[in-house]
C-alpha positions in Angstrom: 109.2 44.2 -48.5 109.4 47.3 -50.8 109.3 46.7 -54.5 112.7 46.7 -56.1 113.4 48.8 -59.2 116.1 49.3 -61.8 119.3 47.2 -61.4 118.0 45.4 -58.4 115.2 44.0 -60.5 117.7 42.9 -63.1 119.8 41.1 -60.5 116.8 39.4 -59.3 116.1 38.0 -62.7 119.7 36.6 -62.8 120.1 35.3 -59.2 116.4 34.7 -58.3 114.1 36.7 -56.0 114.9 34.5 -52.9 118.6 35.1 -53.1 118.1 38.9 -53.4 115.6 39.0 -50.5 118.0 37.0 -48.3 120.9 39.4 -49.2 118.7 42.4 -48.4 117.8 41.0 -45.0 121.4 40.3 -44.1 122.3 43.9 -45.0 119.5 45.2 -42.8 120.8 43.1 -39.8 124.3 44.4 -40.4 123.0 48.0 -40.3 121.2 47.3 -37.0 124.4 45.8 -35.5 126.4 48.8 -36.6 123.8 51.2 -35.0 123.9 49.2 -31.7 127.7 49.1 -31.7 127.8 52.9 -32.3 125.3 53.4 -29.4 127.3 51.1 -27.1 130.6 52.8 -28.0 128.9 56.2 -27.2 127.8 55.0 -23.8 131.2 53.6 -23.0 132.9 56.8 -24.1 130.5 58.7 -21.8 131.3 56.4 -18.8 135.0 56.6 -19.6 134.8 60.4 -19.6 133.0 60.3 -16.2 135.3 57.7 -14.6 137.4 59.1 -11.7 135.6 62.5 -11.7 133.5 63.8 -8.8 130.0 64.7 -10.1 126.4 65.0 -8.9 123.8 62.5 -10.1 120.1 61.9 -9.3 119.7 59.9 -6.1 117.1 57.8 -7.9 119.8 56.5 -10.3 121.8 55.1 -7.4 121.2 51.7 -6.0 123.0 49.7 -3.2 125.3 46.7 -3.9 123.5 43.6 -2.6 126.8 41.9 -2.1 128.2 44.5 0.3 129.0 43.1 3.7 127.1 45.6 5.8 123.4 44.6 6.3 122.5 46.4 9.6 122.0 50.1 9.7 121.1 51.8 13.0 118.0 54.0 12.4 119.0 56.6 15.0 122.5 57.1 13.5 120.9 57.5 10.0 118.5 60.1 11.2 121.3 62.1 12.9 123.4 61.9 9.7 120.3 63.0 7.6 119.8 66.0 9.8 123.4 67.0 9.3 123.0 66.5 5.5 120.0 68.8 5.4 122.3 71.6 6.6 125.7 70.8 5.1 124.9 68.3 2.3 126.8 65.1 1.6 130.4 66.0 2.5 132.1 62.8 1.1 131.1 61.5 -2.3 129.9 57.9 -2.8 132.0 55.5 -4.7 129.9 53.9 -7.5 130.2 52.0 -10.8 128.0 52.1 -13.8 125.6 49.2 -14.2 123.4 49.5 -17.2 121.0 52.4 -16.6 121.9 52.9 -12.9 124.9 53.4 -10.7 125.8 50.7 -8.1 127.3 51.8 -4.8 130.7 50.3 -4.0 131.2 52.4 -0.8 128.9 54.8 0.9 125.5 53.1 1.3 125.1 54.6 4.7 125.5 58.1 3.3 123.1 57.2 0.4 120.4 56.0 2.9 120.8 59.2 5.0 120.6 61.4 1.9 117.3 59.7 1.0 116.0 60.4 4.5 117.1 64.0 4.2 115.1 64.3 1.0 118.1 65.2 -1.2 117.5 64.9 -5.0 121.2 64.5 -5.9 124.3 63.1 -4.3 128.0 63.5 -5.1 129.7 60.4 -6.6 133.0 59.3 -8.0 132.6 56.7 -10.8 135.0 53.7 -11.0 135.2 50.4 -12.7 135.9 47.3 -10.6 135.5 43.6 -10.7 133.0 41.9 -8.4 135.9 40.8 -6.1 137.4 44.3 -6.1 134.0 45.8 -5.2 133.6 43.3 -2.3 137.1 44.0 -1.0 136.7 47.8 -1.1 133.3 47.7 0.6 134.8 45.4 3.3 137.9 47.5 3.8 135.9 50.7 4.1 133.5 49.3 6.7 136.2 47.5 8.7 138.4 50.6 8.9 135.4 52.7 10.0 134.4 49.9 12.4 130.9 50.0 10.9 130.4 46.2 10.6 129.1 44.1 13.4 131.2 40.9 14.2 129.0 38.6 12.2 128.9 40.9 9.1 132.7 41.0 9.2 133.0 37.3 9.6 130.6 36.6 6.7 132.5 39.0 4.5 135.8 37.2 5.2 134.0 33.9 4.5 132.8 35.2 1.1 136.2 36.3 0.1 137.6 32.9 0.9 134.8 30.7 -0.6 133.8 32.8 -3.6 137.1 34.3 -4.6 139.5 31.8 -3.2 141.5 34.2 -1.0 143.6 32.8 1.8 143.4 34.1 5.4 146.8 35.6 5.0 145.7 37.5 1.8 142.6 38.8 3.5 144.6 39.9 6.5 147.0 41.9 4.3 144.1 43.6 2.5 142.3 44.8 5.7 145.6 45.4 7.6 144.9 42.9 10.4 146.8 39.8 11.5 145.8 36.3 10.4 144.7 35.2 13.9 142.2 38.1 14.0 140.7 36.8 10.7 140.6 33.2 12.0 138.9 34.2 15.3 136.4 36.3 13.5 135.4 33.5 11.1 135.0 31.0 14.0 132.0 33.1 15.2 130.0 31.6 12.2 130.1 28.2 14.0 127.9 29.6 16.7 124.2 28.8 16.9 122.3 31.2 14.7 120.3 32.5 17.6 123.6 33.5 19.3 124.8 35.1 16.1 121.6 37.3 16.1 122.3 38.3 19.8 125.8 39.3 18.7 124.4 41.4 15.8 122.0 43.1 18.2 124.9 43.8 20.5 123.3 41.8 23.4 126.5 40.0 23.9 130.1 40.8 23.0 132.6 39.0 20.7 134.5 37.9 23.8 131.3 36.3 25.2 130.7 34.6 21.9 134.2 33.2 21.6 134.0 31.8 25.1 130.8 30.0 24.1 132.5 28.3 21.1 134.0 25.8 23.6 130.5 24.4 24.1 129.6 22.0 21.4 125.9 21.6 22.2 124.2 24.5 20.5 121.1 24.5 22.7 123.4 24.7 25.7 125.2 27.5 24.0 121.9 29.4 23.7 121.0 28.8 27.3 124.4 30.1 28.4 124.0 33.2 26.2 120.6 33.9 27.9 122.3 33.6 31.2 125.0 36.1 30.1 122.3 38.7 29.3 120.1 37.9 32.3 123.0 38.1 34.8 125.2 40.5 33.0 128.1 38.1 33.2 131.6 39.3 32.2 133.7 37.4 29.7 135.9 36.1 32.5 132.9 34.7 34.3 131.6 33.0 31.2 135.0 31.4 30.6 135.0 30.0 34.1 131.5 28.8 33.7 132.3 27.0 30.4 135.4 25.5 31.9 133.5 24.0 34.8 131.0 22.5 32.3 133.8 21.0 30.2 134.7 18.7 33.1 132.3 16.0 31.9 131.0 13.5 34.3 131.3 9.9 33.3 128.2 8.0 32.5 126.8 5.9 35.4 127.5 2.6 33.6 131.2 3.4 33.1 131.6 4.5 36.7 130.0 1.3 37.9 132.3 -0.8 35.6 135.4 1.0 36.8 134.4 0.5 40.4 133.9 -3.2 39.9 137.4 -3.5 38.2 139.0 -1.5 41.0 137.4 -3.8 43.6 138.9 -6.9 41.8 142.4 -5.4 41.7 142.2 -4.4 45.4 141.3 -8.1 46.3 144.3 -9.2 44.2 146.6 -6.8 46.0 145.3 -8.1 49.4 145.9 -11.7 48.3 149.5 -10.9 47.2 150.1 -8.9 50.4 149.1 -11.9 52.4 151.3 -14.2 50.4 154.3 -11.9 50.3 154.0 -10.6 53.8 154.5 -6.9 52.6 152.7 -4.2 50.8 151.9 -4.9 47.1 150.5 -2.4 44.6 149.1 -3.1 41.2 149.3 -0.1 38.8 147.2 -0.5 35.6 148.1 1.1 32.3 145.2 -0.3 30.4 143.0 -3.4 30.3 145.9 -5.8 29.7 149.1 -4.0 30.9 150.3 -2.8 34.2 153.0 -2.9 36.9 153.3 -4.8 40.2 155.3 -3.1 43.0 156.5 -5.0 46.0 157.8 -2.9 48.8 160.6 -3.9 51.2 162.0 -2.1 54.2 165.4 -3.7 54.8 168.0 -5.9 53.1 166.9 -8.9 55.1 163.3 -8.4 54.0 164.4 -8.1 50.3 166.3 -11.4 50.7 163.3 -13.0 52.2 161.1 -11.9 49.3 163.6 -13.1 46.7 163.8 -16.5 48.4 160.0 -16.6 48.4 159.8 -15.9 44.7 162.5 -18.5 43.9 160.5 -21.1 45.9 157.5 -20.6 43.6 159.4 -22.2 40.6 
């Protein structure tokens, strides 16, 4: 520490050198904090002045949002867009927000990727400030409206909005301008075997095919049927019929044998009662312990005979 002179030295004699050194250190810390606060305020003022305005920034300062719903980008489509950008530039600015020393994409990652392919050094952007939830919703809405998401990406995005941000299906439906049933059906696709989800992402099967497979609980069987759809180019209607036929489960051999044995016993009882009553008798079972006995008659005289026969049993 620098040597103190003048009044400082006199105060040191009064309060002690340790007290004076501590006070000097505290003042130095306060000075640093004020400097940092001034710098932070300056950065904030700069961002505030940029917010909402369209401007060009270096493409190297822009990074994608890892929470954005879209994960798959078709290379062919990106190359086509890049060729267009080489001639006309980026026609629609990216929507971004400031994140430290870089700008995070809220909407427009496809344009950003194409711009990089085109070799552009700068891209037009509009800077906004959003919460994490708002960023997610905007990215989802933009992609859904442009139909850029595959069915699984869309379903996962809805799931995140529900699980991470606590939105209800009705609220999500209102935000993306779709009805609640559409949201429900979309999210049901996440119950499929992951191999089938990948087939859906790769556009090997359609959402209609996938929804039909949801009726099959066994995931290995789901996958087998998905392979059959691709191999035989089955329509959605054909898959629905196939799944319906499989849903008619055959009873296990043991159960069938048990039922046949019970049926045989009741047929023997019916025959014994038929012999005793002299007319047709049917036993209709409701369950193991309950049922109904029907005795048929074909004339008043026969009914009288049956009643007399029953009375004689007492």
